[in-house]
mmCIF file as gemmi writes it, N, C-alpha and C atoms, coordinates in Angstrom:
data_model
loop_
_atom_site.group_PDB
_atom_site.id
_atom_site.type_symbol
_atom_site.label_atom_id
_atom_site.label_alt_id
_atom_site.label_comp_id
_atom_site.label_asym_id
_atom_site.label_entity_id
_atom_site.label_seq_id
_atom_site.pdbx_PDB_ins_code
_atom_site.Cartn_x
_atom_site.Cartn_y
_atom_site.Cartn_z
_atom_site.occupancy
_atom_site.B_iso_or_equiv
_atom_site.pdbx_formal_charge
_atom_site.auth_seq_id
_atom_site.auth_asym_id
_atom_site.pdbx_PDB_model_num
ATOM 1 N N . UNK Axp A 1 ? 3.522 -8.343 -11.708 1 0 ? 1 A 1
ATOM 2 C CA . UNK Axp A 1 ? 3.073 -9.323 -10.749 1 0 ? 1 A 1
ATOM 3 C C . UNK Axp A 1 ? 1.648 -9.066 -10.293 1 0 ? 1 A 1
ATOM 4 N N . UNK Axp A 2 ? 1.395 -7.81 -9.732 1 0 ? 2 A 1
ATOM 5 C CA . UNK Axp A 2 ? 0.176 -7.447 -9.17 1 0 ? 2 A 1
ATOM 6 C C . UNK Axp A 2 ? -0.926 -7.69 -10.247 1 0 ? 2 A 1
ATOM 7 N N . UNK Axp A 3 ? -0.633 -7.234 -11.498 1 0 ? 3 A 1
ATOM 8 C CA . UNK Axp A 3 ? -1.572 -7.398 -12.569 1 0 ? 3 A 1
ATOM 9 C C . UNK Axp A 3 ? -2.001 -8.766 -12.664 1 0 ? 3 A 1
ATOM 10 N N . UNK Axp A 4 ? -1.187 -9.817 -12.551 1 0 ? 4 A 1
ATOM 11 C CA . UNK Axp A 4 ? -1.471 -11.19 -12.747 1 0 ? 4 A 1
ATOM 12 C C . UNK Axp A 4 ? -2.369 -11.56 -11.554 1 0 ? 4 A 1
ATOM 13 N N . UNK Axp A 5 ? -1.961 -11.183 -10.347 1 0 ? 5 A 1
ATOM 14 C CA . UNK Axp A 5 ? -2.772 -11.54 -9.228 1 0 ? 5 A 1
ATOM 15 C C . UNK Axp A 5 ? -4.199 -10.973 -9.351 1 0 ? 5 A 1
ATOM 16 N N . UNK Axp A 6 ? -4.396 -9.822 -9.736 1 0 ? 6 A 1
ATOM 17 C CA . UNK Axp A 6 ? -5.633 -9.184 -9.841 1 0 ? 6 A 1
ATOM 18 C C . UNK Axp A 6 ? -6.45 -9.808 -10.98 1 0 ? 6 A 1
ATOM 19 N N . UNK Axp A 7 ? -5.779 -10.205 -12.026 1 0 ? 7 A 1
ATOM 20 C CA . UNK Axp A 7 ? -6.511 -10.903 -13.145 1 0 ? 7 A 1
ATOM 21 C C . UNK Axp A 7 ? -6.987 -12.287 -12.604 1 0 ? 7 A 1
ATOM 22 N N . UNK Axp A 8 ? -6.099 -12.994 -12.03 1 0 ? 8 A 1
ATOM 23 C CA . UNK Axp A 8 ? -6.439 -14.29 -11.688 1 0 ? 8 A 1
ATOM 24 C C . UNK Axp A 8 ? -7.374 -14.432 -10.523 1 0 ? 8 A 1
ATOM 25 N N . UNK Axp A 9 ? -7.315 -13.391 -9.57 1 0 ? 9 A 1
ATOM 26 C CA . UNK Axp A 9 ? -8.328 -13.241 -8.51 1 0 ? 9 A 1
ATOM 27 C C . UNK Axp A 9 ? -9.75 -13.016 -9.032 1 0 ? 9 A 1
ATOM 28 N N . UNK Axp A 10 ? -9.803 -12.286 -10.111 1 0 ? 10 A 1
ATOM 29 C CA . UNK Axp A 10 ? -11.139 -11.857 -10.7 1 0 ? 10 A 1
ATOM 30 C C . UNK Axp A 10 ? -11.597 -13.189 -11.368 1 0 ? 10 A 1
ATOM 31 N N . UNK Axp A 11 ? -10.768 -14.053 -11.756 1 0 ? 11 A 1
ATOM 32 C CA . UNK Axp A 11 ? -11.236 -15.291 -12.299 1 0 ? 11 A 1
ATOM 33 C C . UNK Axp A 11 ? -11.584 -16.345 -11.259 1 0 ? 11 A 1
ATOM 34 N N . UNK Axp A 12 ? -11.499 -16.04 -9.964 1 0 ? 12 A 1
ATOM 35 C CA . UNK Axp A 12 ? -11.903 -16.944 -8.879 1 0 ? 12 A 1
ATOM 36 C C . UNK Axp A 12 ? -10.852 -17.602 -8.151 1 0 ? 12 A 1
ATOM 37 N N . UNK Axp A 13 ? -9.496 -17.43 -8.537 1 0 ? 13 A 1
ATOM 38 C CA . UNK Axp A 13 ? -8.461 -18.257 -7.813 1 0 ? 13 A 1
ATOM 39 C C . UNK Axp A 13 ? -8.204 -17.477 -6.534 1 0 ? 13 A 1
ATOM 40 N N . UNK Axp A 14 ? -7.648 -18.295 -5.624 1 0 ? 14 A 1
ATOM 41 C CA . UNK Axp A 14 ? -7.233 -17.733 -4.28 1 0 ? 14 A 1
ATOM 42 C C . UNK Axp A 14 ? -5.833 -17.365 -4.361 1 0 ? 14 A 1
ATOM 43 N N . UNK Axp A 15 ? -5.291 -16.542 -3.534 1 0 ? 15 A 1
ATOM 44 C CA . UNK Axp A 15 ? -3.859 -16.162 -3.453 1 0 ? 15 A 1
ATOM 45 C C . UNK Axp A 15 ? -2.963 -17.3 -3.236 1 0 ? 15 A 1
ATOM 46 N N . UNK Axp A 16 ? -3.417 -18.34 -2.449 1 0 ? 16 A 1
ATOM 47 C CA . UNK Axp A 16 ? -2.719 -19.491 -2.253 1 0 ? 16 A 1
ATOM 48 C C . UNK Axp A 16 ? -2.411 -20.23 -3.441 1 0 ? 16 A 1
ATOM 49 N N . UNK Axp A 17 ? -3.496 -20.284 -4.464 1 0 ? 17 A 1
ATOM 50 C CA . UNK Axp A 17 ? -3.271 -20.907 -5.636 1 0 ? 17 A 1
ATOM 51 C C . UNK Axp A 17 ? -2.389 -20.299 -6.714 1 0 ? 17 A 1
ATOM 52 N N . UNK Axp A 18 ? -2.433 -18.839 -6.443 1 0 ? 18 A 1
ATOM 53 C CA . UNK Axp A 18 ? -1.703 -18.115 -7.555 1 0 ? 18 A 1
ATOM 54 C C . UNK Axp A 18 ? -0.191 -17.969 -7.097 1 0 ? 18 A 1
ATOM 55 N N . UNK Axp A 19 ? 0.167 -18.008 -5.876 1 0 ? 19 A 1
ATOM 56 C CA . UNK Axp A 19 ? 1.397 -17.803 -5.3 1 0 ? 19 A 1
ATOM 57 C C . UNK Axp A 19 ? 2.529 -18.62 -5.869 1 0 ? 19 A 1
ATOM 58 N N . UNK Axp A 20 ? 2.323 -19.964 -6.246 1 0 ? 20 A 1
ATOM 59 C CA . UNK Axp A 20 ? 3.506 -20.757 -6.73 1 0 ? 20 A 1
ATOM 60 C C . UNK Axp A 20 ? 3.812 -20.309 -8.204 1 0 ? 20 A 1
ATOM 61 N N . UNK Axp A 21 ? 2.951 -19.757 -8.897 1 0 ? 21 A 1
ATOM 62 C CA . UNK Axp A 21 ? 3.15 -19.387 -10.285 1 0 ? 21 A 1
ATOM 63 C C . UNK Axp A 21 ? 3.895 -17.976 -10.443 1 0 ? 21 A 1
ATOM 64 N N . UNK Axp A 22 ? 4.043 -17.214 -9.475 1 0 ? 22 A 1
ATOM 65 C CA . UNK Axp A 22 ? 4.61 -16.019 -9.369 1 0 ? 22 A 1
ATOM 66 C C . UNK Axp A 22 ? 6.106 -16.094 -9.145 1 0 ? 22 A 1
ATOM 67 N N . UNK Axp A 23 ? 6.903 -15.217 -9.861 1 0 ? 23 A 1
ATOM 68 C CA . UNK Axp A 23 ? 8.35 -15.122 -9.775 1 0 ? 23 A 1
ATOM 69 C C . UNK Axp A 23 ? 8.728 -13.791 -9.553 1 0 ? 23 A 1
ATOM 70 N N . UNK Axp A 24 ? 9.612 -13.508 -8.545 1 0 ? 24 A 1
ATOM 71 C CA . UNK Axp A 24 ? 10.169 -12.302 -8.356 1 0 ? 24 A 1
ATOM 72 C C . UNK Axp A 24 ? 11.224 -11.831 -9.289 1 0 ? 24 A 1
ATOM 73 N N . UNK Axp A 25 ? 11.017 -10.868 -10.121 1 0 ? 25 A 1
ATOM 74 C CA . UNK Axp A 25 ? 11.982 -10.609 -11.212 1 0 ? 25 A 1
ATOM 75 C C . UNK Axp A 25 ? 13.341 -9.917 -10.886 1 0 ? 25 A 1
ATOM 76 N N . UNK Axp A 26 ? 13.381 -9.216 -9.734 1 0 ? 26 A 1
ATOM 77 C CA . UNK Axp A 26 ? 14.582 -8.526 -9.384 1 0 ? 26 A 1
ATOM 78 C C . UNK Axp A 26 ? 14.982 -8.638 -7.974 1 0 ? 26 A 1
ATOM 79 N N . UNK Axp A 27 ? 16.022 -8.203 -7.612 1 0 ? 27 A 1
ATOM 80 C CA . UNK Axp A 27 ? 16.392 -8.068 -6.309 1 0 ? 27 A 1
ATOM 81 C C . UNK Axp A 27 ? 17.112 -9.268 -5.662 1 0 ? 27 A 1
ATOM 82 N N . UNK Axp A 28 ? 17.165 -9.27 -4.194 1 0 ? 28 A 1
ATOM 83 C CA . UNK Axp A 28 ? 17.771 -10.268 -3.59 1 0 ? 28 A 1
ATOM 84 C C . UNK Axp A 28 ? 17.198 -11.685 -3.726 1 0 ? 28 A 1
ATOM 85 N N . UNK Axp A 29 ? 15.8 -11.647 -3.797 1 0 ? 29 A 1
ATOM 86 C CA . UNK Axp A 29 ? 15.095 -12.988 -3.94 1 0 ? 29 A 1
ATOM 87 C C . UNK Axp A 29 ? 14.79 -13.263 -5.407 1 0 ? 29 A 1
ATOM 88 N N . UNK Axp A 30 ? 15.395 -12.816 -6.335 1 0 ? 30 A 1
ATOM 89 C CA . UNK Axp A 30 ? 15.301 -12.926 -7.778 1 0 ? 30 A 1
ATOM 90 C C . UNK Axp A 30 ? 15.016 -14.389 -8.087 1 0 ? 30 A 1
ATOM 91 N N . UNK Axp A 31 ? 14.094 -14.735 -8.864 1 0 ? 31 A 1
ATOM 92 C CA . UNK Axp A 31 ? 13.652 -16.091 -9.43 1 0 ? 31 A 1
ATOM 93 C C . UNK Axp A 31 ? 13.052 -16.945 -8.3 1 0 ? 31 A 1
ATOM 94 N N . UNK Axp A 32 ? 12.603 -16.333 -7.153 1 0 ? 32 A 1
ATOM 95 C CA . UNK Axp A 32 ? 11.974 -17.088 -6.109 1 0 ? 32 A 1
ATOM 96 C C . UNK Axp A 32 ? 10.452 -16.701 -6.171 1 0 ? 32 A 1
ATOM 97 N N . UNK Axp A 33 ? 9.648 -17.417 -5.483 1 0 ? 33 A 1
ATOM 98 C CA . UNK Axp A 33 ? 8.264 -17.076 -5.367 1 0 ? 33 A 1
ATOM 99 C C . UNK Axp A 33 ? 8.069 -16.086 -4.169 1 0 ? 33 A 1
ATOM 100 N N . UNK Axp A 34 ? 7.1 -15.058 -4.399 1 0 ? 34 A 1
ATOM 101 C CA . UNK Axp A 34 ? 6.899 -14.164 -3.159 1 0 ? 34 A 1
ATOM 102 C C . UNK Axp A 34 ? 6.001 -14.886 -2.156 1 0 ? 34 A 1
ATOM 103 N N . UNK Axp A 35 ? 6.112 -14.481 -0.872 1 0 ? 35 A 1
ATOM 104 C CA . UNK Axp A 35 ? 5.246 -15.173 0.103 1 0 ? 35 A 1
ATOM 105 C C . UNK Axp A 35 ? 3.835 -14.644 -0.058 1 0 ? 35 A 1
ATOM 106 N N . UNK Axp A 36 ? 3.009 -15.467 0.404 1 0 ? 36 A 1
ATOM 107 C CA . UNK Axp A 36 ? 1.584 -15.173 0.503 1 0 ? 36 A 1
ATOM 108 C C . UNK Axp A 36 ? 1.306 -13.902 1.212 1 0 ? 36 A 1
ATOM 109 N N . UNK Axp A 37 ? 2.003 -13.511 2.29 1 0 ? 37 A 1
ATOM 110 C CA . UNK Axp A 37 ? 1.94 -12.295 3.016 1 0 ? 37 A 1
ATOM 111 C C . UNK Axp A 37 ? 2.285 -11.171 2.109 1 0 ? 37 A 1
ATOM 112 N N . UNK Axp A 38 ? 3.307 -11.267 1.228 1 0 ? 38 A 1
ATOM 113 C CA . UNK Axp A 38 ? 3.825 -10.137 0.391 1 0 ? 38 A 1
ATOM 114 C C . UNK Axp A 38 ? 2.67 -9.916 -0.527 1 0 ? 38 A 1
ATOM 115 N N . UNK Axp A 39 ? 1.973 -11.01 -1.112 1 0 ? 39 A 1
ATOM 116 C CA . UNK Axp A 39 ? 1.043 -10.772 -2.051 1 0 ? 39 A 1
ATOM 117 C C . UNK Axp A 39 ? -0.139 -10.003 -1.431 1 0 ? 39 A 1
ATOM 118 N N . UNK Axp A 40 ? -0.644 -10.353 -0.256 1 0 ? 40 A 1
ATOM 119 C CA . UNK Axp A 40 ? -1.644 -9.721 0.445 1 0 ? 40 A 1
ATOM 120 C C . UNK Axp A 40 ? -1.294 -8.24 0.643 1 0 ? 40 A 1
ATOM 121 N N . UNK Axp A 41 ? -0.063 -8.019 1.049 1 0 ? 41 A 1
ATOM 122 C CA . UNK Axp A 41 ? 0.4 -6.605 1.264 1 0 ? 41 A 1
ATOM 123 C C . UNK Axp A 41 ? 0.319 -5.779 0.012 1 0 ? 41 A 1
ATOM 124 N N . UNK Axp A 42 ? 0.67 -6.283 -1.081 1 0 ? 42 A 1
ATOM 125 C CA . UNK Axp A 42 ? 0.633 -5.658 -2.289 1 0 ? 42 A 1
ATOM 126 C C . UNK Axp A 42 ? -0.862 -5.34 -2.795 1 0 ? 42 A 1
ATOM 127 N N . UNK Axp A 43 ? -1.685 -6.306 -2.529 1 0 ? 43 A 1
ATOM 128 C CA . UNK Axp A 43 ? -3.157 -6.095 -2.793 1 0 ? 43 A 1
ATOM 129 C C . UNK Axp A 43 ? -3.718 -5 -1.732 1 0 ? 43 A 1
ATOM 130 N N . UNK Axp A 44 ? -3.285 -4.957 -0.639 1 0 ? 44 A 1
ATOM 131 C CA . UNK Axp A 44 ? -3.814 -3.996 0.394 1 0 ? 44 A 1
ATOM 132 C C . UNK Axp A 44 ? -3.302 -2.631 -0.046 1 0 ? 44 A 1
ATOM 133 N N . UNK Axp A 45 ? -1.996 -2.575 -0.501 1 0 ? 45 A 1
ATOM 134 C CA . UNK Axp A 45 ? -1.579 -1.254 -0.958 1 0 ? 45 A 1
ATOM 135 C C . UNK Axp A 45 ? -2.372 -0.8 -2.227 1 0 ? 45 A 1
ATOM 136 N N . UNK Axp A 46 ? -2.576 -1.767 -3.206 1 0 ? 46 A 1
ATOM 137 C CA . UNK Axp A 46 ? -3.413 -1.417 -4.266 1 0 ? 46 A 1
ATOM 138 C C . UNK Axp A 46 ? -4.78 -0.873 -3.975 1 0 ? 46 A 1
ATOM 139 N N . UNK Axp A 47 ? -5.373 -1.622 -3.148 1 0 ? 47 A 1
ATOM 140 C CA . UNK Axp A 47 ? -6.764 -1.211 -2.583 1 0 ? 47 A 1
ATOM 141 C C . UNK Axp A 47 ? -6.677 0.179 -2.037 1 0 ? 47 A 1
ATOM 142 N N . UNK Axp A 48 ? -5.648 0.534 -1.207 1 0 ? 48 A 1
ATOM 143 C CA . UNK Axp A 48 ? -5.464 1.788 -0.703 1 0 ? 48 A 1
ATOM 144 C C . UNK Axp A 48 ? -5.376 2.947 -1.8 1 0 ? 48 A 1
ATOM 145 N N . UNK Axp A 49 ? -4.523 2.712 -2.665 1 0 ? 49 A 1
ATOM 146 C CA . UNK Axp A 49 ? -4.283 3.57 -3.803 1 0 ? 49 A 1
ATOM 147 C C . UNK Axp A 49 ? -5.548 3.8 -4.644 1 0 ? 49 A 1
ATOM 148 N N . UNK Axp A 50 ? -6.397 2.747 -4.83 1 0 ? 50 A 1
ATOM 149 C CA . UNK Axp A 50 ? -7.607 2.84 -5.566 1 0 ? 50 A 1
ATOM 150 C C . UNK Axp A 50 ? -8.678 3.618 -4.727 1 0 ? 50 A 1
ATOM 151 N N . UNK Axp A 51 ? -8.622 3.476 -3.499 1 0 ? 51 A 1
ATOM 152 C CA . UNK Axp A 51 ? -9.678 4.027 -2.554 1 0 ? 51 A 1
ATOM 153 C C . UNK Axp A 51 ? -9.378 5.613 -2.371 1 0 ? 51 A 1
ATOM 154 N N . UNK Axp A 52 ? -8.13 5.961 -2.359 1 0 ? 52 A 1
ATOM 155 C CA . UNK Axp A 52 ? -7.67 7.405 -2.062 1 0 ? 52 A 1
ATOM 156 C C . UNK Axp A 52 ? -6.722 7.917 -3.097 1 0 ? 52 A 1
ATOM 157 N N . UNK Axp A 53 ? -7.092 7.963 -4.432 1 0 ? 53 A 1
ATOM 158 C CA . UNK Axp A 53 ? -6.254 8.519 -5.398 1 0 ? 53 A 1
ATOM 159 C C . UNK Axp A 53 ? -5.721 9.886 -5.238 1 0 ? 53 A 1
ATOM 160 N N . UNK Axp A 54 ? -6.66 10.693 -4.663 1 0 ? 54 A 1
ATOM 161 C CA . UNK Axp A 54 ? -6.214 12.131 -4.391 1 0 ? 54 A 1
ATOM 162 C C . UNK Axp A 54 ? -5.055 12.179 -3.38 1 0 ? 54 A 1
ATOM 163 N N . UNK Axp A 55 ? -5.02 11.228 -2.413 1 0 ? 55 A 1
ATOM 164 C CA . UNK Axp A 55 ? -3.928 11.259 -1.302 1 0 ? 55 A 1
ATOM 165 C C . UNK Axp A 55 ? -2.727 10.884 -2.011 1 0 ? 55 A 1
ATOM 166 N N . UNK Axp A 56 ? -2.734 9.875 -2.944 1 0 ? 56 A 1
ATOM 167 C CA . UNK Axp A 56 ? -1.606 9.437 -3.665 1 0 ? 56 A 1
ATOM 168 C C . UNK Axp A 56 ? -0.948 10.565 -4.395 1 0 ? 56 A 1
ATOM 169 N N . UNK Axp A 57 ? -1.881 11.296 -5.134 1 0 ? 57 A 1
ATOM 170 C CA . UNK Axp A 57 ? -1.288 12.396 -5.983 1 0 ? 57 A 1
ATOM 171 C C . UNK Axp A 57 ? -0.666 13.542 -5.125 1 0 ? 57 A 1
ATOM 172 N N . UNK Axp A 58 ? -1.388 13.834 -3.971 1 0 ? 58 A 1
ATOM 173 C CA . UNK Axp A 58 ? -0.795 14.795 -3.05 1 0 ? 58 A 1
ATOM 174 C C . UNK Axp A 58 ? 0.501 14.371 -2.503 1 0 ? 58 A 1
ATOM 175 N N . UNK Axp A 59 ? 0.729 13.154 -2.115 1 0 ? 59 A 1
ATOM 176 C CA . UNK Axp A 59 ? 1.905 12.633 -1.55 1 0 ? 59 A 1
ATOM 177 C C . UNK Axp A 59 ? 3.04 12.742 -2.74 1 0 ? 59 A 1
ATOM 178 N N . UNK Axp A 60 ? 2.781 12.388 -3.959 1 0 ? 60 A 1
ATOM 179 C CA . UNK Axp A 60 ? 3.745 12.585 -5.007 1 0 ? 60 A 1
ATOM 180 C C . UNK Axp A 60 ? 4.19 14.045 -5.099 1 0 ? 60 A 1
ATOM 181 N N . UNK Axp A 61 ? 3.154 14.894 -5.053 1 0 ? 61 A 1
ATOM 182 C CA . UNK Axp A 61 ? 3.449 16.324 -5.279 1 0 ? 61 A 1
ATOM 183 C C . UNK Axp A 61 ? 4.21 16.772 -4.025 1 0 ? 61 A 1
ATOM 184 N N . UNK Axp A 62 ? 4.013 16.4 -2.833 1 0 ? 62 A 1
ATOM 185 C CA . UNK Axp A 62 ? 4.794 16.849 -1.725 1 0 ? 62 A 1
ATOM 186 C C . UNK Axp A 62 ? 6.259 16.309 -1.841 1 0 ? 62 A 1
ATOM 187 N N . UNK Axp A 63 ? 6.325 15.102 -2.35 1 0 ? 63 A 1
ATOM 188 C CA . UNK Axp A 63 ? 7.682 14.534 -2.44 1 0 ? 63 A 1
ATOM 189 C C . UNK Axp A 63 ? 8.427 15.232 -3.432 1 0 ? 63 A 1
ATOM 190 N N . UNK Axp A 64 ? 7.806 15.639 -4.593 1 0 ? 64 A 1
ATOM 191 C CA . UNK Axp A 64 ? 8.427 16.326 -5.615 1 0 ? 64 A 1
ATOM 192 C C . UNK Axp A 64 ? 8.889 17.818 -5.064 1 0 ? 64 A 1
ATOM 193 N N . UNK Axp A 65 ? 8.178 18.315 -4.257 1 0 ? 65 A 1
ATOM 194 C CA . UNK Axp A 65 ? 8.515 19.608 -3.629 1 0 ? 65 A 1
ATOM 195 C C . UNK Axp A 65 ? 9.635 19.493 -2.841 1 0 ? 65 A 1
ATOM 196 N N . UNK Axp A 66 ? 9.701 18.42 -2.051 1 0 ? 66 A 1
ATOM 197 C CA . UNK Axp A 66 ? 10.746 18.212 -1.123 1 0 ? 66 A 1
ATOM 198 C C . UNK Axp A 66 ? 12.14 17.97 -1.861 1 0 ? 66 A 1
ATOM 199 N N . UNK Axp A 67 ? 12.05 17.235 -2.957 1 0 ? 67 A 1
ATOM 200 C CA . UNK Axp A 67 ? 13.137 16.947 -3.756 1 0 ? 67 A 1
ATOM 201 C C . UNK Axp A 67 ? 13.642 18.185 -4.505 1 0 ? 67 A 1
ATOM 202 N N . UNK Axp A 68 ? 12.844 19.048 -4.968 1 0 ? 68 A 1
ATOM 203 C CA . UNK Axp A 68 ? 13.207 20.258 -5.615 1 0 ? 68 A 1
ATOM 204 C C . UNK Axp A 68 ? 13.886 21.154 -4.653 1 0 ? 68 A 1
ATOM 205 N N . UNK Axp A 69 ? 13.398 21.23 -3.377 1 0 ? 69 A 1
ATOM 206 C CA . UNK Axp A 69 ? 14 22.003 -2.33 1 0 ? 69 A 1
ATOM 207 C C . UNK Axp A 69 ? 15.247 21.57 -1.962 1 0 ? 69 A 1
ATOM 208 N N . UNK Axp A 70 ? 15.527 20.299 -1.986 1 0 ? 70 A 1
ATOM 209 C CA . UNK Axp A 70 ? 16.905 19.834 -1.545 1 0 ? 70 A 1
ATOM 210 C C . UNK Axp A 70 ? 17.929 20.155 -2.705 1 0 ? 70 A 1
ATOM 211 N N . UNK Axp A 71 ? 17.424 20.104 -3.975 1 0 ? 71 A 1
ATOM 212 C CA . UNK Axp A 71 ? 18.383 20.314 -5.149 1 0 ? 71 A 1
ATOM 213 C C . UNK Axp A 71 ? 18.808 21.749 -5.065 1 0 ? 71 A 1
ATOM 214 N N . UNK Axp A 72 ? 17.938 22.715 -4.878 1 0 ? 72 A 1
ATOM 215 C CA . UNK Axp A 72 ? 18.281 24.092 -4.869 1 0 ? 72 A 1
ATOM 216 C C . UNK Axp A 72 ? 19.03 24.638 -3.744 1 0 ? 72 A 1
ATOM 217 N N . UNK Axp A 73 ? 19.03 23.883 -2.694 1 0 ? 73 A 1
ATOM 218 C CA . UNK Axp A 73 ? 19.798 24.341 -1.537 1 0 ? 73 A 1
ATOM 219 C C . UNK Axp A 73 ? 21.209 23.825 -1.489 1 0 ? 73 A 1
ATOM 220 N N . UNK Axp A 74 ? 22.273 24.731 -1.244 1 0 ? 74 A 1
ATOM 221 C CA . UNK Axp A 74 ? 23.697 24.258 -1.354 1 0 ? 74 A 1
ATOM 222 C C . UNK Axp A 74 ? 23.977 23.32 -0.142 1 0 ? 74 A 1
ATOM 223 N N . UNK Axp A 75 ? 24.667 22.413 -0.457 1 0 ? 75 A 1
ATOM 224 C CA . UNK Axp A 75 ? 24.995 21.305 0.57 1 0 ? 75 A 1
ATOM 225 C C . UNK Axp A 75 ? 26.208 21.888 1.404 1 0 ? 75 A 1
ATOM 226 N N . UNK Axp A 76 ? 26.285 21.599 2.648 1 0 ? 76 A 1
ATOM 227 C CA . UNK Axp A 76 ? 27.458 22.089 3.62 1 0 ? 76 A 1
ATOM 228 C C . UNK Axp A 76 ? 28.705 21.365 3.094 1 0 ? 76 A 1
ATOM 229 N N . UNK Axp A 77 ? 29.822 22.172 3.2 1 0 ? 77 A 1
ATOM 230 C CA . UNK Axp A 77 ? 31.116 21.692 2.889 1 0 ? 77 A 1
ATOM 231 C C . UNK Axp A 77 ? 31.569 20.567 4.04 1 0 ? 77 A 1
ATOM 232 N N . UNK Axp A 78 ? 32.2 19.571 3.636 1 0 ? 78 A 1
ATOM 233 C CA . UNK Axp A 78 ? 32.658 18.666 4.561 1 0 ? 78 A 1
ATOM 234 C C . UNK Axp A 78 ? 33.584 19.229 5.656 1 0 ? 78 A 1
ATOM 235 N N . UNK Axp A 79 ? 34.518 20.106 5.155 1 0 ? 79 A 1
ATOM 236 C CA . UNK Axp A 79 ? 35.475 20.672 6.122 1 0 ? 79 A 1
ATOM 237 C C . UNK Axp A 79 ? 34.734 21.612 7.116 1 0 ? 79 A 1
ATOM 238 N N . UNK Axp A 80 ? 33.703 22.282 6.675 1 0 ? 80 A 1
ATOM 239 C CA . UNK Axp A 80 ? 32.994 23.2 7.517 1 0 ? 80 A 1
ATOM 240 C C . UNK Axp A 80 ? 32.285 22.306 8.662 1 0 ? 80 A 1
ATOM 241 N N . UNK Axp A 81 ? 31.779 21.107 8.299 1 0 ? 81 A 1
ATOM 242 C CA . UNK Axp A 81 ? 31.132 20.283 9.361 1 0 ? 81 A 1
ATOM 243 C C . UNK Axp A 81 ? 32.096 19.871 10.315 1 0 ? 81 A 1
ATOM 244 N N . UNK Axp A 82 ? 33.366 19.515 10.066 1 0 ? 82 A 1
ATOM 245 C CA . UNK Axp A 82 ? 34.32 18.802 10.914 1 0 ? 82 A 1
ATOM 246 C C . UNK Axp A 82 ? 34.898 19.891 11.816 1 0 ? 82 A 1
ATOM 247 N N . UNK Axp A 83 ? 34.791 21.147 11.585 1 0 ? 83 A 1
ATOM 248 C CA . UNK Axp A 83 ? 35.483 22.197 12.484 1 0 ? 83 A 1
ATOM 249 C C . UNK Axp A 83 ? 34.626 22.42 13.747 1 0 ? 83 A 1
């Protein structure tokens, strides 16, 4: 969906003109049109990722480290928690 918006905006169309042609493919609002605000939020997030790629890479690395730390740590037993 974002690719379509970026391509059509590069062609000179406004978000308001593009919005009726977009369809949400999955989730609760499946087969509905996204709001104009949702499209602008997606564009802002894309611009942020493009402006600070090293921050995105660092965030992904930090998240992977956190997930690996959670997996290696044993989980507390439910019976031990209730005592």
